[in-house]
C-alpha positions as CSV (number, residue, x, y, z in Angstrom):
1,M,-3.2,-32.2,18.7
2,Y,-4.4,-31.3,15.3
3,N,-6.9,-32.8,12.9
4,Q,-6.9,-31.7,9.5
5,R,-10.0,-33.4,8.0
6,G,-8.2,-36.7,8.3
7,A,-4.9,-35.4,6.8
8,S,-1.5,-35.4,8.3
9,S,-0.5,-31.7,7.9
10,P,-0.9,-29.1,10.7
11,L,-0.9,-26.2,8.2
12,F,-2.8,-25.7,5.0
13,L,-2.2,-23.1,2.3
14,S,-4.8,-21.9,-0.3
15,L,-4.2,-19.4,-3.2
16,E,-7.0,-16.8,-3.5
17,E,-7.6,-13.7,-5.5
18,G,-8.3,-11.5,-2.6
19,R,-9.3,-7.8,-3.4
20,L,-7.8,-7.5,-6.9
21,R,-8.2,-4.2,-8.6
22,N,-8.3,-3.0,-12.1
23,D,-10.0,-6.0,-13.5
24,D,-7.2,-8.2,-12.5
25,K,-4.9,-6.2,-14.8
26,F,-1.1,-6.8,-14.6
27,Q,0.4,-3.6,-16.0
28,L,4.1,-4.1,-17.2
29,N,4.6,-0.3,-17.3
30,R,3.1,0.5,-13.9
31,E,3.7,-0.4,-10.5
32,R,0.8,-2.4,-8.8
33,S,-0.4,-0.9,-5.6
34,S,-2.4,-3.8,-4.3
35,N,-1.6,-7.6,-3.9
36,L,-1.9,-9.7,-6.9
37,G,-3.4,-12.4,-4.7
38,L,-3.5,-13.9,-1.2
39,I,-2.0,-17.0,0.4
40,V,-4.4,-17.9,3.3
41,V,-2.8,-19.9,6.1
42,T,-5.0,-22.3,8.1
43,T,-3.6,-24.2,11.0
44,F,-5.3,-27.3,12.5
45,E,-3.0,-27.5,15.5
46,T,-4.9,-26.9,18.6
47,E,-2.2,-26.8,21.2
48,R,1.2,-25.9,19.8
49,A,2.5,-23.1,17.6
50,V,3.8,-24.0,14.3
51,T,6.4,-22.1,12.4
52,L,5.8,-21.9,8.6
53,V,9.1,-21.8,6.5
54,C,8.7,-20.7,3.0
55,N,10.8,-19.6,0.1
56,H,10.8,-15.8,-0.5
57,L,8.5,-15.1,2.5
58,H,9.0,-11.7,4.0
59,V,7.7,-10.7,7.3
60,N,7.9,-7.1,8.8
61,G,5.8,-6.7,11.7
62,Q,2.1,-7.2,10.7
63,H,3.2,-6.9,7.1
64,K,3.6,-10.3,5.5
65,T,4.2,-10.7,1.8
66,L,5.6,-13.3,-0.8
67,N,7.6,-12.2,-3.6
68,L,5.9,-13.8,-6.6
69,L,8.7,-13.6,-9.3
70,E,11.2,-15.3,-7.0
71,S,8.6,-17.8,-6.0
72,L,8.0,-18.8,-9.5
73,K,11.8,-19.2,-10.0
74,S,12.2,-21.4,-6.9
75,G,9.3,-23.7,-7.9
76,L,6.8,-22.9,-5.0
77,I,4.3,-21.3,-7.6
78,E,3.6,-22.2,-11.1
79,L,2.8,-20.0,-14.0
80,V,-0.1,-21.4,-16.1
81,D,-0.8,-20.5,-19.8
82,P,-4.6,-21.3,-20.3
83,D,-4.3,-20.6,-23.9
84,N,-1.8,-23.4,-24.2
85,K,-3.9,-26.2,-22.7
86,G,-2.8,-25.2,-19.2
87,H,0.8,-25.8,-19.7
88,T,3.1,-24.2,-17.2
89,I,5.7,-21.6,-18.1
90,A,9.2,-22.3,-16.8
91,L,11.2,-19.4,-15.3
92,P,15.0,-19.7,-14.5
93,Y,15.4,-21.6,-11.4
94,T,16.8,-20.3,-8.2
95,A,19.2,-22.6,-6.8
96,V,19.5,-21.1,-3.2
97,P,16.3,-19.4,-2.4
98,Q,15.8,-17.0,0.5
99,L,13.9,-18.8,3.5
100,G,11.4,-16.7,5.3
101,Q,9.6,-17.7,8.6
102,L,6.1,-17.1,9.9
103,N,4.9,-18.1,13.4
104,I,1.3,-19.6,13.4
105,P,-0.1,-19.8,16.8
106,A,-2.3,-22.6,17.7
107,K,-6.2,-22.4,17.3
108,P,-8.8,-24.1,19.4
109,S,-10.9,-24.6,16.0
110,P,-9.8,-23.8,12.4
111,E,-11.3,-20.6,11.0
112,H,-11.1,-19.2,7.5
113,L,-8.3,-16.7,6.9
114,Q,-6.6,-17.0,10.3
115,V,-3.4,-15.6,8.7
116,W,-2.9,-14.2,5.2
117,V,0.2,-13.3,3.2
118,G,0.0,-10.9,0.3
119,V,1.5,-12.0,-3.1
120,E,3.4,-9.1,-4.3
121,T,5.6,-8.2,-7.3
122,D,7.1,-5.3,-9.1
123,T,5.0,-5.7,-12.4
124,T,7.5,-3.4,-14.1
125,S,10.5,-5.8,-13.7
126,A,12.2,-6.7,-16.8
127,G,11.9,-10.3,-15.8
128,W,8.0,-10.1,-16.4
129,K,8.6,-8.6,-19.9
130,E,10.6,-11.7,-20.8
131,V,7.8,-14.1,-20.1
132,L,4.4,-12.4,-20.4
133,Q,2.7,-11.2,-23.6
134,P,0.2,-8.2,-23.4
135,G,-3.3,-9.0,-24.1
136,H,-2.9,-12.6,-22.5
137,I,-4.4,-14.1,-19.4
138,Y,-2.3,-16.2,-17.2
139,G,-2.8,-18.3,-14.0
140,L,-1.0,-18.9,-10.9
141,R,-1.2,-22.1,-8.7
142,F,0.8,-24.0,-6.2
143,S,3.4,-26.5,-7.5
144,K,3.1,-30.1,-6.3
145,S,6.5,-30.6,-4.9
146,N,7.3,-30.2,-1.2
147,D,10.7,-28.6,-0.9
148,E,9.6,-24.9,-1.1
149,V,7.3,-24.8,2.0
150,W,7.2,-26.7,5.2
151,G,7.0,-26.2,8.9
152,Y,8.2,-27.2,12.4
153,Y,6.8,-26.9,15.9
154,T,8.1,-23.5,17.2
155,D,9.2,-24.8,20.7
156,E,11.4,-27.5,19.2
157,Y,13.9,-25.5,17.2
158,H,15.6,-22.1,17.9
159,G,18.4,-22.2,15.3
160,S,18.3,-21.7,11.5
161,P,15.4,-23.6,9.8
162,G,17.7,-24.7,7.0
163,E,19.5,-26.8,9.5
164,I,16.4,-28.9,10.3
165,P,16.7,-32.4,9.0
166,P,14.2,-33.0,6.0
167,A,12.9,-36.1,7.8
168,E,11.9,-33.9,10.8
169,R,10.2,-31.2,8.8
170,L,6.3,-31.0,8.9
171,T,4.5,-31.2,5.6
172,V,2.2,-28.3,4.6
173,G,-0.9,-28.9,2.8
174,R,-1.6,-26.9,-0.3
175,G,-4.8,-26.2,-2.2
176,D,-5.2,-26.7,-5.9
177,S,-7.0,-23.5,-6.9
178,T,-5.7,-21.1,-9.7
179,I,-5.9,-17.5,-9.8
180,Y,-6.0,-15.5,-13.0
181,F,-4.8,-12.3,-14.2
182,A,-4.8,-10.1,-17.4
183,V,-1.5,-8.6,-18.8
184,H,-1.6,-5.0,-20.2
185,N,1.1,-2.7,-21.4
186,D,-0.6,0.7,-21.1
187,P,1.9,3.6,-21.0
188,A,3.5,4.4,-17.7
189,T,1.9,7.2,-15.7
190,P,4.0,10.3,-14.5
191,K,5.2,10.3,-10.9
192,I,4.4,12.8,-8.1
193,F,6.9,13.6,-5.6
194,A,6.0,15.4,-2.2
195,K,8.3,17.3,0.1
196,L,7.5,18.7,3.5
197,E,8.6,22.0,4.8
198,V,7.9,23.3,8.3
199,P,9.4,26.3,10.3
200,Q,12.1,25.6,12.6
201,K,10.1,27.0,15.6
202,C,6.4,26.7,16.5
203,Y,5.2,29.4,18.8
204,L,2.1,28.4,21.0
205,S,1.1,32.1,21.3
206,G,1.7,35.4,19.4
207,P,1.5,36.4,15.8
208,V,4.1,34.2,14.1
209,P,2.4,31.7,12.0
210,F,3.1,28.0,11.9
211,T,2.4,26.7,8.4
212,L,2.9,23.3,7.1
213,I,3.8,23.2,3.4
214,I,3.8,20.1,1.3
215,E,5.2,20.7,-2.1
216,Y,3.9,18.4,-5.0
217,S,6.2,18.2,-8.1
218,T,6.3,15.8,-11.1
219,N,8.6,14.2,-13.6
220,S,6.0,14.8,-16.3
221,E,7.0,16.9,-19.4
222,R,3.5,18.1,-19.9
223,P,1.2,19.9,-17.6
224,I,-1.0,17.9,-15.2
225,T,-4.3,18.7,-13.6
226,I,-5.3,16.7,-10.5
227,D,-8.5,16.3,-8.8
228,K,-7.9,16.3,-4.9
229,S,-11.4,16.3,-3.7
230,R,-12.5,13.9,-0.9
231,S,-8.9,13.8,0.5
232,P,-7.2,15.7,3.4
233,L,-6.0,18.2,0.8
234,S,-9.5,19.2,-0.3
235,V,-11.0,22.6,0.2
236,F,-14.1,20.8,1.5
237,E,-14.0,21.6,5.3
238,G,-14.9,18.2,6.6
239,D,-12.5,16.3,4.6
240,L,-9.6,17.1,6.9
241,K,-10.5,15.6,10.2
242,T,-7.2,15.6,11.9
243,I,-3.6,16.9,11.4
244,E,-2.5,13.2,11.5
245,Q,-3.8,12.8,8.0
246,L,-1.2,15.3,7.0
247,I,1.9,14.6,8.9
248,D,3.4,12.1,11.1
249,C,4.8,14.0,14.2
250,R,6.6,12.4,17.0
251,D,8.8,13.6,19.9
252,A,12.4,13.5,18.6
253,E,13.7,12.2,22.0
254,T,10.8,9.8,23.4
255,K,9.3,8.9,19.8
256,E,5.9,9.5,21.3
257,E,3.4,10.4,18.7
258,V,1.5,13.8,19.0
259,R,-2.3,13.2,19.8
260,W,-3.9,16.1,17.6
261,V,-7.5,17.3,17.9
262,G,-9.9,15.3,15.7
263,F,-13.3,15.9,14.3
264,F,-15.2,12.8,13.0
265,G,-18.8,14.0,12.0
266,C,-21.3,11.7,10.5
267,G,-24.7,12.2,8.7
268,D,-27.3,10.5,6.7
269,S,-26.3,11.9,3.4
270,D,-23.2,12.9,1.5
271,P,-22.4,16.7,1.9
272,H,-20.2,16.9,-1.1
273,P,-21.2,18.5,-4.2
274,L,-22.0,16.1,-7.3
275,F,-19.0,17.6,-9.1
276,P,-16.0,19.1,-7.2
277,P,-15.4,22.9,-7.1
278,D,-12.8,24.4,-9.3
279,D,-10.6,24.9,-6.2
280,D,-10.3,21.2,-5.8
281,F,-8.5,20.7,-9.0
282,V,-4.7,21.7,-9.0
283,E,-2.2,22.2,-11.7
284,I,1.4,20.8,-11.6
285,L,3.7,22.0,-14.3
286,P,7.1,20.8,-15.2
287,D,8.8,23.7,-13.7
288,K,6.2,24.9,-11.2
289,P,5.1,22.6,-8.3
290,W,1.8,22.9,-6.4
291,R,2.1,24.0,-2.8
292,F,-0.4,22.8,-0.2
293,E,-0.4,25.0,2.9
294,C,-2.0,24.5,6.2
295,T,-1.5,27.0,9.1
296,L,-2.2,25.7,12.6
297,Q,-4.0,27.9,15.1
298,N,-2.0,28.8,18.3
299,L,-3.4,28.1,21.8
300,E,-4.8,31.5,22.1
301,Y,-7.7,30.5,20.1
302,E,-10.6,28.9,22.2
303,D,-12.2,26.7,19.6
304,D,-10.7,23.1,19.3
305,T,-10.5,22.9,15.6
306,V,-8.5,20.3,13.8
307,R,-5.9,22.8,13.0
308,S,-5.2,23.5,16.7
309,M,-1.7,23.2,18.1
310,F,-3.2,21.4,21.1
311,G,-1.1,18.3,21.7
312,L,2.3,20.0,21.3
313,K,4.5,20.8,24.4
314,S,6.5,23.7,24.9
315,G,10.4,23.1,25.0
316,R,10.0,19.8,23.0
317,T,11.6,19.2,19.6
318,Y,9.5,17.1,17.2
319,K,10.5,15.1,14.2
320,T,7.9,15.1,11.2
321,Q,7.2,13.6,7.8
322,I,4.4,13.4,5.6
323,A,1.6,11.0,6.6
324,S,0.5,8.1,4.5
325,N,-2.9,9.8,3.7
326,A,-1.3,12.8,2.0
327,L,0.8,10.5,-0.2
328,S,-2.3,8.5,-1.4
329,A,-2.4,8.1,-5.2
330,F,-4.5,10.5,-7.1
331,S,-6.9,8.5,-9.1
332,R,-8.5,11.1,-11.4
333,W,-6.3,13.5,-13.4
334,Q,-5.6,14.5,-16.9
335,Y,-2.8,16.0,-19.0
336,G,-3.4,19.7,-19.7
337,R,-3.9,23.1,-18.1
338,K,-6.5,23.6,-15.4
339,T,-8.1,26.6,-17.3
340,D,-8.7,24.6,-20.3
341,L,-10.0,21.4,-18.5
342,L,-12.3,23.3,-16.3
343,S,-13.8,25.7,-18.9
344,G,-17.5,25.7,-19.9
345,S,-20.7,24.7,-18.0
346,D,-20.8,22.1,-15.2
347,E,-22.2,19.7,-17.7
348,E,-19.3,20.3,-20.1
349,K,-16.8,19.7,-17.0
350,K,-18.6,16.5,-16.0
351,R,-18.4,15.1,-19.6
352,R,-14.7,16.2,-19.9
353,W,-13.7,14.4,-16.7
354,K,-15.4,11.2,-17.4
355,V,-12.0,9.6,-18.0
356,D,-11.3,6.0,-18.0
357,Q,-9.3,5.8,-14.7
358,D,-8.5,2.2,-15.2
359,K,-7.1,2.7,-18.6
360,Q,-5.2,5.9,-17.5
361,G,-4.1,4.7,-14.1
362,S,-3.3,6.4,-10.9
363,L,-0.6,9.0,-10.0
364,S,1.5,7.5,-7.3
365,V,3.1,9.9,-4.7
366,E,6.6,9.5,-3.5
367,Q,8.0,11.3,-0.5
368,I,11.3,13.0,-1.0
369,G,13.6,14.8,1.4
370,E,14.5,13.9,5.0
371,P,12.3,14.0,8.0
372,T,12.2,17.8,9.4
373,E,12.4,19.0,12.9
374,F,11.0,21.9,14.7
375,T,11.0,23.2,18.3
376,V,8.0,24.3,20.2
377,V,8.2,27.6,22.3
378,K,5.7,29.7,24.2
C-alpha cells in the first residue's frame, strides 16, 4: 500500500531545473545539447509497480524524455510570461496527443529522484520562433488539469492504456514549481561532420599498418581553428586511454564488443600545460578536412599500449563506427587560420583565445557514412 503524505496518489511529479548549462539560455538558432529541465517521478507505492502514462513521453531503454513543445500543445505543461503578470502563453492545441508509458517499480520508502525524465526540445524549431521573443525570460510549470498524465497498476492491464476507463485511472500528483529559461538568438554555429575510414584487412603481424582515420569536415564557408586538447584526439599521450574512446567495434556476427587494452592513470596534479601546444589546434577549411589518424600496434609488440590490437581475433570480421567520445562537441574554437590565431608569444595566444564560449557556442559533431567492416588475419 502507498502513503503519499496523506494524499491519494501513488505517483508524484515535480519539475526541476536539473543541470542547465549556458546560464539557462534557450538558443533559437542553435540546437541544445542538454535537457531544458527534469521531471522527477516519486512513487509512494510500497508493494506494486505503477505505470505512468503521459502525453509525449518517450522511453528508449534507459533514455527517458518528454517532448516539451508537444507537451505545451497538449496542455500538460504551461508556458508562463513573468513580464506579463505570470500569464500563460497559449499554443495550438494537439487534439490527439501521443501517449507514452513508463513503468515505476514499487519502493520500500520514497526517495528523492527515484526516476527522472529529461525535458527536451529542438530549440531551433519554427514553432518556438512564433511564440518566444529573444531577450525575454519565460517559465515552465505543470498545468492543473488531470487529462494529460495518469497511472495504472502494471499487473492489472496489458492492453492499450488509452482503453482504460477514466474512472479506473490513478491520479498523479504534480508539484507547483516553475523553472525559468532565457531566450537568445545568437547566430547559428557551423557544423562539423566526422567520417570513419579503416582498411578492409587488419594484420595481427607483419609490416602492413592498420590505421584508423577520422575525417572532420565542416559546412562553414570560413576557415575554422579548433582546440582539441583534453580529448581522445589530443597529442597529449595520457588523454587517449583506450581505443573505445575512438571507435565502437563489435564482432559482425555475434555483436560482441571488442575489449581493448586500457590505461587509466591517476595523480595528485594536472599534468597538462597551462595552454595547449600548437599541435593541439587543428584547422578545418571549407575544401580541406582535418584527418585524425591512429595506427594500432600489432601483436609483435610486447608492450601492452592503448593502441595494441589485443582484443581482435584472427578470422573474425568486425563492424565499427565512431565512438561517442570522438563525436563530442568542440567548446573552444574560432573563425580564422591557425597560423594567425597562434602567432606571437604564449601570453598573446592566451589573450587571443579567451573567447566567450557561452556567446559563441560549441561546434556539434555529426557522424556521416555507414559503419565500416574489416577482417582480421594473422
